[in-house]
C-alpha positions as CSV (number, residue, x, y, z in Angstrom):
1,X,-79.1,-28.3,26.5
2,X,-79.4,-29.6,30.1
3,X,-77.0,-32.2,31.4
4,X,-78.4,-34.8,33.9
5,X,-76.4,-35.5,37.0
6,X,-75.5,-39.0,35.7
7,X,-74.3,-37.9,32.3
8,X,-70.6,-39.1,31.8
9,X,-69.7,-36.1,29.6
10,X,-70.5,-32.4,29.8
11,X,-72.6,-30.9,27.0
12,X,-71.6,-27.3,26.4
13,X,-74.4,-25.5,24.5
14,X,-74.5,-22.0,23.0
15,X,-76.7,-19.8,25.1
16,X,-80.0,-18.2,24.0
17,X,-80.4,-14.5,23.6
18,X,-82.7,-14.3,26.6
19,X,-81.0,-16.0,29.6
20,X,-82.8,-16.9,32.8
21,X,-81.3,-18.1,36.1
22,X,-84.1,-19.5,38.1
23,X,-84.1,-20.7,41.8
24,X,-83.3,-24.3,40.8
25,X,-80.8,-23.5,38.1
26,X,-77.0,-23.8,38.2
27,X,-75.2,-22.5,35.2
28,X,-71.6,-23.3,34.3
29,X,-69.8,-21.4,31.6
30,X,-66.5,-22.1,29.9
31,X,-64.5,-19.4,28.1
32,X,-61.2,-19.4,26.2
33,X,-58.5,-17.1,27.5
34,X,-57.0,-16.9,24.0
35,X,-58.2,-13.6,22.6
36,X,-56.7,-10.9,20.3
37,X,-54.6,-8.2,22.0
38,X,-57.1,-5.6,20.8
39,X,-59.8,-7.4,22.7
40,X,-57.7,-7.5,25.9
41,X,-57.5,-3.7,25.9
42,X,-61.3,-3.5,25.6
43,X,-61.8,-6.0,28.4
44,X,-59.3,-4.2,30.6
45,X,-61.4,-1.1,30.4
46,X,-64.2,-2.9,32.2
47,X,-62.2,-3.7,35.3
48,X,-62.2,-1.6,38.5
49,X,-59.0,-0.2,40.0
50,X,-58.6,-3.0,42.5
51,X,-58.9,-5.6,39.7
52,X,-56.4,-3.8,37.5
53,X,-53.9,-3.6,40.4
54,X,-54.2,-7.4,40.9
55,X,-53.7,-8.0,37.2
56,X,-50.6,-5.8,37.1
57,X,-49.0,-7.7,40.0
58,X,-48.4,-10.7,37.7
59,X,-44.8,-10.9,36.4
60,X,-45.5,-12.3,33.0
61,X,-47.8,-10.7,30.4
62,X,-49.6,-14.0,29.7
63,X,-50.7,-14.2,33.3
64,X,-51.8,-10.6,33.4
65,X,-53.8,-11.1,30.2
66,X,-55.4,-14.3,31.5
67,X,-56.5,-12.6,34.7
68,X,-57.8,-9.6,32.8
69,X,-59.8,-11.7,30.4
70,X,-61.2,-14.1,33.1
71,X,-62.4,-11.3,35.3
72,X,-63.8,-9.1,32.5
73,X,-65.8,-12.1,31.2
74,X,-67.1,-12.6,34.7
75,X,-68.5,-9.0,34.5
76,X,-69.9,-9.6,31.1
77,X,-71.7,-12.8,32.2
78,X,-73.1,-11.2,35.4
79,X,-74.3,-8.3,33.3
80,X,-76.4,-10.7,31.3
81,X,-78.1,-12.0,34.4
82,X,-78.4,-8.6,36.0
83,X,-79.3,-6.5,33.0
84,X,-76.8,-3.8,33.9
85,X,-73.6,-2.6,32.3
86,X,-70.5,-4.7,33.3
87,X,-68.7,-1.6,34.5
88,X,-71.4,-0.9,37.0
89,X,-71.1,-4.2,38.8
90,X,-69.6,-3.9,42.3
91,X,-68.0,-6.7,44.4
92,X,-67.3,-7.1,48.1
93,X,-65.1,-9.8,49.7
94,X,-65.3,-11.8,52.9
95,X,-62.3,-12.0,55.3
96,X,-60.9,-14.9,53.3
97,X,-61.2,-13.1,50.0
98,X,-64.2,-14.8,48.5
99,X,-66.0,-12.3,46.2
100,X,-69.8,-11.6,46.1
101,X,-72.0,-9.0,44.7
102,X,-72.4,-5.9,46.9
103,X,-75.5,-6.2,49.1
104,X,-76.6,-2.8,47.8
105,X,-77.5,-4.3,44.5
106,X,-80.9,-5.8,43.8
107,X,-79.3,-9.0,42.5
108,X,-77.3,-10.0,45.5
109,X,-79.1,-13.3,45.5
110,X,-76.9,-14.4,42.6
111,X,-73.9,-16.5,43.8
112,X,-70.9,-17.1,41.5
113,X,-67.5,-18.6,41.4
114,X,-64.6,-18.4,38.9
115,X,-61.6,-20.5,38.2
116,X,-59.0,-20.4,35.4
117,X,-56.0,-22.5,34.4
118,X,-54.0,-22.7,31.3
119,X,-56.1,-21.3,28.4
120,X,-59.5,-22.0,30.0
121,X,-61.8,-20.3,32.5
122,X,-64.9,-21.8,34.2
123,X,-67.7,-19.9,35.9
124,X,-70.6,-21.1,38.0
125,X,-73.8,-19.2,38.8
126,X,-76.8,-19.9,41.0
127,X,-79.4,-18.1,43.1
128,X,-79.3,-18.4,46.9
129,X,-77.0,-21.4,46.7
130,X,-73.3,-21.3,47.6
131,X,-71.1,-22.9,45.1
132,X,-67.5,-23.5,44.2
133,X,-65.7,-24.4,41.0
134,X,-62.2,-25.3,40.1
135,X,-60.3,-26.2,36.9
136,X,-56.7,-27.3,36.4
137,X,-54.7,-28.0,33.2
138,X,-53.4,-31.5,33.9
139,X,-50.2,-31.1,31.8
140,X,-48.9,-28.3,34.0
141,X,-45.4,-28.9,35.3
142,X,-45.6,-30.0,39.0
143,X,-42.5,-30.9,40.9
144,X,-42.9,-34.0,43.1
145,X,-46.7,-34.4,43.1
146,X,-46.4,-37.3,45.5
147,X,-44.9,-34.9,48.1
148,X,-47.7,-32.4,47.5
149,X,-50.3,-35.1,48.0
150,X,-48.6,-36.3,51.2
151,X,-48.6,-32.7,52.5
152,X,-52.1,-31.7,51.6
153,X,-54.3,-34.8,50.9
154,X,-55.8,-36.9,53.7
155,X,-54.3,-40.3,54.6
156,X,-57.2,-42.1,52.9
157,X,-56.8,-40.1,49.7
158,X,-53.1,-40.8,49.7
159,X,-53.7,-44.5,50.2
160,X,-56.2,-44.5,47.3
161,X,-53.7,-42.6,45.1
162,X,-50.9,-45.1,45.9
163,X,-53.0,-48.1,45.0
164,X,-53.8,-46.8,41.5
165,X,-51.9,-47.8,38.4
166,X,-49.2,-45.4,37.4
167,X,-51.0,-44.2,34.3
168,X,-54.1,-43.1,36.4
169,X,-52.3,-41.3,39.1
170,X,-51.8,-37.9,37.4
171,X,-55.5,-37.6,36.6
172,X,-56.4,-38.9,40.0
173,X,-54.2,-36.2,41.6
174,X,-55.9,-33.5,39.7
175,X,-59.3,-34.9,40.4
176,X,-58.5,-34.7,44.1
177,X,-57.0,-31.2,43.8
178,X,-59.9,-29.7,41.9
179,X,-62.5,-31.3,44.1
180,X,-60.8,-30.0,47.3
181,X,-60.5,-26.6,45.8
182,X,-64.1,-26.5,44.8
183,X,-65.1,-27.4,48.4
184,X,-63.0,-24.7,50.1
185,X,-64.1,-22.1,47.6
186,X,-67.8,-23.0,48.2
187,X,-67.2,-22.8,51.9
188,X,-65.6,-19.4,51.4
189,X,-62.9,-20.0,54.0
190,X,-59.8,-20.4,51.8
191,X,-56.9,-22.4,53.1
192,X,-58.1,-21.7,56.7
193,X,-59.9,-24.9,56.1
194,X,-57.2,-27.6,56.1
195,X,-57.2,-29.8,53.0
196,X,-56.5,-33.0,54.9
197,X,-59.6,-32.5,57.1
198,X,-62.0,-33.7,54.5
199,X,-62.0,-36.5,51.9
200,X,-63.2,-36.5,48.3
201,X,-63.3,-39.3,45.7
202,X,-60.5,-39.2,43.1
203,X,-60.4,-42.5,41.1
204,X,-60.8,-41.7,37.4
205,X,-64.2,-42.8,36.1
206,X,-65.9,-42.9,39.5
207,X,-68.5,-40.3,40.5
208,X,-67.2,-37.1,42.1
209,X,-68.2,-37.1,45.8
210,X,-67.5,-35.3,49.0
211,X,-67.0,-38.4,51.2
212,X,-66.2,-37.1,54.7
213,X,-65.7,-33.8,56.6
214,X,-64.0,-34.4,59.9
215,X,-64.4,-30.8,61.2
216,X,-68.1,-30.8,60.5
217,X,-69.5,-34.3,59.7
218,X,-73.1,-33.2,58.8
219,X,-71.6,-30.9,56.1
220,X,-71.4,-33.9,53.7
221,X,-75.2,-33.9,53.3
222,X,-75.2,-30.1,52.6
223,X,-73.3,-30.3,49.3
224,X,-73.5,-32.0,45.9
225,X,-70.3,-32.5,43.9
226,X,-70.1,-32.9,40.2
227,X,-67.2,-33.6,37.8
228,X,-67.0,-31.4,34.7
229,X,-65.4,-32.2,31.3
230,X,-64.5,-28.9,29.6
231,X,-61.6,-30.4,27.7
232,X,-59.6,-33.7,27.7
233,X,-56.6,-31.8,29.0
234,X,-58.3,-30.4,32.0
235,X,-59.8,-31.6,35.3
236,X,-62.7,-29.7,36.8
237,X,-65.1,-30.0,39.7
238,X,-68.3,-28.2,40.8
239,X,-69.7,-28.1,44.3
240,X,-73.2,-26.8,44.9
241,X,-75.2,-26.3,48.1
242,X,-78.3,-28.5,48.4
243,X,-80.1,-30.8,46.1
244,X,-82.7,-30.6,43.4
245,X,-80.9,-28.3,41.2
246,X,-80.6,-28.4,37.4
247,X,-77.2,-28.0,35.7
248,X,-76.8,-26.3,32.3
249,X,-73.4,-25.7,30.7
250,X,-72.8,-22.9,28.3
251,X,-70.0,-21.9,26.0
252,X,-68.9,-18.3,26.0
253,X,-68.1,-16.8,22.6
C-alpha cells in the first residue's frame, strides 16, 4: 500500500516477500520494542562490539533492551534490502555521529535513519537521498515544556505555541520537536545546527513543513517534510531530500 503525500493518516502495510527499494522509493517501517526476553538475546547476538557497548551504557534494563531491539531490527531490515546476513553489515559514522553504510559495501547508495521512543521504533530508507526521521511518545514526562520551547524553539515557533489553546499545546510541542529532530538528523550535523535557526510548522492538523532556514535560506527548497501517524500516542516526522519520491509504510513483525 502506498500513501499519497496528502493522505491524513499513515497506512502501515505488511511487506511482500520480495522487497524492492528503487530510486524514487522512500520506505518507512514501524516496529514494536516489546519482544520476549528470549528474542532479545537472539537479537543481541547480531550486534557488533561497539553497539553492545552503547547498549550496556544504559542504566535501566528496559532502555538497554530497547536499544538492542531497535538496532538489531535495523540490521534485519537492511539485510532484506542488501541480501546479506545482518551480522555482516558494517557502519561508519560522520564527525557528528550520523551512521551510514561503509563505503566498501556495494549497497552504500542506501540511506537510512532510525528513531525510537517509548515502545516504538521507526526506520526510514531511500537510495541516494538523505533523510531523517524522529518519533516521540507524547505522554512522556517533561518538566517545564514551556522553558524547553523558550530555550530551543525559534521566536516564531514560540509565538505560535503560545497562541494555541491549552489542549493543543502538548501535541504542538511534540510536532515541533520531532520535525526539528528530523531536520538535524537529515542534515547529519547533530546539535551543531542550532534548533532556533530554522522554523517548522507545528499546529496540529496543519501540514508538516520546513518553513525557514536562516543559516542557509535555499535549503528550504531542498527538503520535503511529512508527518507520520504510527500510533495516537506518538508524534513523528520524516524529512527527505528532494521531490518526486513515493512513500510506502511497512509494519515489522
